[in-house]
matplotlib code that plots the C-alpha trace (Angstrom):
import matplotlib.pyplot as plt

x = [112.6, 114.6, 115.1, 117.1, 116.3, 117.6, 117.1, 115.3, 116.2, 114.1, 115.5, 115.8, 113.4, 110.7, 110.8, 110.2, 107.5, 105.5, 105.5, 104.2, 101.4, 99.3, 98.1, 97.3, 100.5, 102.0, 99.3, 100.2, 103.9, 102.8, 100.9, 104.6, 107.5, 109.3, 110.7, 110.7, 107.8, 108.9, 107.4, 107.8, 108.0, 109.0, 112.6, 112.2, 109.2, 109.8, 108.4, 107.1, 110.0, 113.3, 116.4, 119.6, 122.7, 125.1, 122.6, 121.4, 118.0, 114.6, 113.3, 110.1, 106.4, 105.6, 108.7, 108.0, 104.6, 105.6, 107.8, 105.4, 103.3, 105.6, 106.4, 102.3, 101.7, 104.5, 107.5, 111.0, 111.5, 110.9, 112.9, 112.4, 111.9, 112.1, 109.9, 109.1, 105.6, 105.7, 106.0, 104.8, 102.8, 105.6, 106.8, 103.9, 104.0, 107.6, 107.0, 109.6, 107.0, 104.3, 102.3, 103.5, 103.1, 103.3, 101.3, 98.8, 95.8, 92.3, 90.4, 88.2, 90.4, 93.2, 90.3, 89.8, 92.8, 94.9, 93.6, 94.0, 93.6, 91.5, 93.3, 96.5, 96.3, 93.7, 94.7, 93.1, 93.9, 95.0, 95.7, 98.3, 99.5, 101.1, 98.9, 100.7, 98.0, 94.7, 93.6, 90.9, 88.9, 89.1, 87.3, 90.9, 92.5, 91.2, 93.9, 96.7, 99.4, 98.8, 101.6, 101.3, 103.2, 103.3, 102.6, 99.8, 96.0, 96.0, 94.9, 91.8, 91.0, 90.7, 89.5, 86.5, 85.8, 85.5, 82.9, 81.3, 82.2, 79.9, 83.4, 83.9, 81.5, 83.2, 86.2, 88.1, 91.7, 90.3, 88.1, 90.8, 93.0, 90.4, 89.9, 93.6, 97.7, 98.8, 102.4, 103.6, 106.8, 109.0, 109.7, 107.5, 110.9, 110.6, 107.1, 107.9, 110.5, 108.2, 105.8, 107.9, 109.8, 106.5, 106.8, 103.3, 100.5, 99.8, 100.4, 98.3, 99.8, 98.6, 98.6, 100.7, 103.5, 103.2, 102.7, 106.2, 106.6, 103.9, 105.8, 104.0, 103.7, 101.8, 98.4, 95.6, 92.5, 90.2, 88.7, 90.6, 90.2, 89.8, 90.0, 92.8, 92.8, 96.1, 96.0, 98.1, 98.3, 98.7, 98.2, 94.8, 93.7, 96.4, 95.1, 97.9, 95.3, 92.7, 95.7, 97.0, 93.6, 93.7, 96.5, 96.0, 92.6, 95.3, 97.9, 95.1, 93.3, 96.9, 98.0, 100.6, 99.8, 98.9, 102.3, 104.1, 101.5, 103.2, 106.5, 107.1, 104.9, 102.2, 99.2, 95.9, 93.8, 90.3, 88.4, 87.8, 85.6, 86.5]
y = [119.8, 119.3, 116.0, 115.0, 110.9, 110.0, 105.9, 105.2, 101.4, 99.9, 97.1, 94.0, 93.0, 95.8, 93.6, 90.6, 91.9, 92.9, 89.4, 88.0, 90.4, 88.9, 89.6, 92.8, 93.9, 91.9, 93.7, 96.8, 96.2, 95.0, 98.0, 100.0, 99.6, 97.2, 96.7, 101.0, 103.3, 105.8, 109.4, 112.9, 115.5, 119.1, 120.0, 123.3, 123.4, 124.1, 121.5, 119.6, 118.2, 119.6, 118.2, 118.0, 117.6, 116.6, 113.1, 113.1, 112.3, 114.6, 115.6, 116.5, 115.7, 114.6, 112.5, 111.0, 110.4, 108.5, 106.7, 105.5, 105.1, 102.9, 100.3, 100.0, 99.2, 96.4, 98.4, 97.8, 101.5, 104.8, 106.3, 110.1, 112.5, 116.3, 118.7, 122.1, 123.4, 124.5, 120.9, 118.4, 116.9, 116.3, 113.7, 111.7, 112.8, 111.1, 108.1, 109.4, 109.2, 107.1, 109.3, 112.5, 113.5, 117.8, 119.8, 119.3, 120.2, 118.9, 120.7, 119.6, 120.6, 118.5, 115.5, 115.3, 115.0, 112.8, 110.0, 112.1, 110.2, 111.2, 114.2, 113.1, 116.6, 119.8, 123.5, 127.0, 129.4, 132.7, 136.5, 137.6, 141.4, 144.1, 145.8, 148.8, 148.6, 148.9, 146.0, 143.8, 142.6, 141.3, 144.6, 146.3, 144.7, 146.1, 147.6, 146.2, 143.4, 140.5, 137.5, 134.2, 130.9, 129.7, 126.6, 126.6, 127.0, 130.3, 132.6, 130.7, 129.8, 133.4, 134.5, 131.8, 134.0, 137.3, 135.7, 134.3, 137.6, 139.7, 141.7, 140.3, 139.0, 135.2, 133.3, 133.7, 135.1, 138.1, 138.9, 138.7, 140.7, 143.5, 143.5, 143.0, 142.7, 138.7, 139.0, 135.1, 134.1, 131.1, 130.8, 131.4, 133.1, 135.6, 135.8, 136.7, 138.9, 140.8, 141.4, 142.8, 145.6, 146.6, 145.1, 144.1, 144.1, 141.0, 137.3, 134.1, 131.0, 128.3, 128.8, 126.0, 127.3, 130.9, 131.0, 130.6, 133.9, 135.6, 138.5, 141.8, 143.6, 140.7, 139.7, 137.3, 137.9, 137.0, 134.4, 132.2, 131.6, 128.4, 125.1, 123.4, 119.4, 117.6, 114.8, 111.9, 112.3, 110.1, 109.1, 108.6, 105.3, 104.1, 101.2, 102.2, 105.1, 102.6, 100.4, 104.7, 105.4, 102.3, 103.2, 106.5, 105.1, 103.0, 105.6, 108.2, 105.8, 104.1, 107.5, 108.0, 110.4, 112.8, 111.6, 113.2, 116.3, 117.0, 116.6, 118.6, 121.1, 121.6, 122.6, 121.4, 119.3, 119.2, 117.5, 119.8, 118.8, 118.9]
z = [8.7, 12.0, 13.6, 15.5, 16.8, 20.3, 20.9, 24.5, 25.5, 28.3, 31.1, 30.1, 33.0, 31.2, 28.4, 30.7, 32.0, 29.2, 27.5, 30.0, 29.8, 27.7, 23.7, 23.9, 24.5, 21.3, 19.1, 20.7, 19.2, 16.0, 15.0, 14.9, 12.5, 14.4, 18.2, 18.9, 18.5, 16.8, 18.4, 17.1, 20.1, 20.1, 20.1, 22.6, 25.1, 28.1, 30.4, 27.6, 25.5, 25.5, 23.4, 25.5, 22.9, 26.3, 26.8, 23.0, 23.9, 24.7, 29.1, 29.7, 30.0, 26.6, 26.2, 29.5, 27.7, 24.5, 26.9, 28.9, 25.9, 23.9, 27.1, 27.4, 24.4, 24.5, 22.6, 23.4, 23.8, 22.0, 19.2, 19.3, 16.7, 17.0, 15.3, 15.2, 15.5, 11.9, 10.8, 13.4, 10.4, 8.3, 10.4, 9.6, 6.3, 5.7, 7.6, 10.1, 12.8, 13.7, 16.0, 17.3, 21.0, 20.7, 22.1, 19.5, 20.5, 19.3, 16.2, 13.8, 10.8, 12.0, 13.2, 9.3, 8.0, 10.9, 13.9, 16.6, 20.4, 23.6, 24.6, 27.4, 28.9, 28.9, 29.2, 27.8, 25.3, 27.4, 26.1, 28.3, 28.7, 30.4, 33.2, 31.9, 28.5, 31.4, 29.1, 30.5, 27.9, 24.0, 22.6, 23.3, 21.3, 18.2, 16.2, 18.2, 17.8, 19.0, 18.8, 17.7, 17.4, 14.1, 13.0, 16.1, 15.9, 18.0, 15.8, 14.6, 18.1, 18.7, 16.1, 16.8, 20.7, 19.2, 16.8, 19.5, 21.6, 18.4, 17.9, 13.9, 11.5, 11.0, 12.2, 9.4, 8.9, 7.0, 9.2, 12.1, 10.5, 10.2, 13.7, 14.8, 13.5, 13.9, 14.7, 14.0, 15.6, 15.4, 19.3, 22.5, 23.8, 21.2, 21.6, 25.3, 24.5, 22.1, 24.7, 27.1, 24.8, 23.2, 20.0, 21.0, 22.5, 23.8, 23.4, 22.6, 24.1, 26.1, 29.9, 30.6, 28.0, 28.9, 32.8, 33.2, 31.7, 34.1, 36.7, 38.6, 35.5, 33.6, 33.7, 32.0, 30.4, 32.8, 30.2, 28.5, 24.0, 23.8, 25.2, 24.2, 24.9, 23.2, 21.5, 20.3, 16.3, 13.9, 9.8, 8.8, 8.5, 10.9, 13.3, 15.9, 17.8, 18.9, 21.3, 22.0, 23.4, 25.0, 26.7, 27.4, 29.4, 31.3, 32.3, 33.2, 35.6, 37.4, 38.1, 35.0, 33.9, 36.9, 38.2, 34.8, 35.7, 38.8, 38.0, 35.4, 37.6, 34.8, 37.2, 38.6, 35.4, 35.0, 32.0, 28.9, 25.9, 22.5]

ax = plt.figure().add_subplot(projection="3d")
ax.plot(x, y, z, "-o")
ax.set_aspect("equal")
plt.show()
């Protein structure tokens, strides 16, 4: 697993303020493994979390959410652990992260394996195509090459959509592969380039991720294939998530989440459902 860590120290005055906030903050701090909350964030996901080698830290919406979460929970700061889509959970398994804030969508399978927080960001899975294909709907994907990012839930979500539309018999990998050809890539930039060159006929990604690639020659299918609710994940049985949920509620109510979404130009939010 690729790991880069950057320790962000809060101003001393923040520590003084948090000390004055009462027992609930102190309890939150006790949930971690020290004075710093260790958070797994994506190493290179545009607008969400990108590692800056010169500054030796991470920038983006989720990096900011992690920083605000640590402050709200009463930690002295956040220690970032860089992860990629394929190995996000490994940071939890090996103990290098207390939790992950890494474009991690809620799914029933993940909820069985990990403690998942209430969502802090809502999006939808979208199919992007070149207009020259003349595709208009999911039935047009039959026999086509469709790009997805490895380690994400995109292929499974697409299978559910095709099953619901009556295009395949079950939302399984086997049925999906009978209908179309899934091509996995290890980076979103590779997916974008593959669509540009015609290596694939379509790509599947969350709208907030793929929107920067939109141009006059491309379009989305009108209907999304999934609702994507980004959650914070921790190991099963972790007591941290109850405090995280309270903190997320506070950050939503006081407008912090909305301000960060606007700061990183992630578009308007509408509450989704799991």
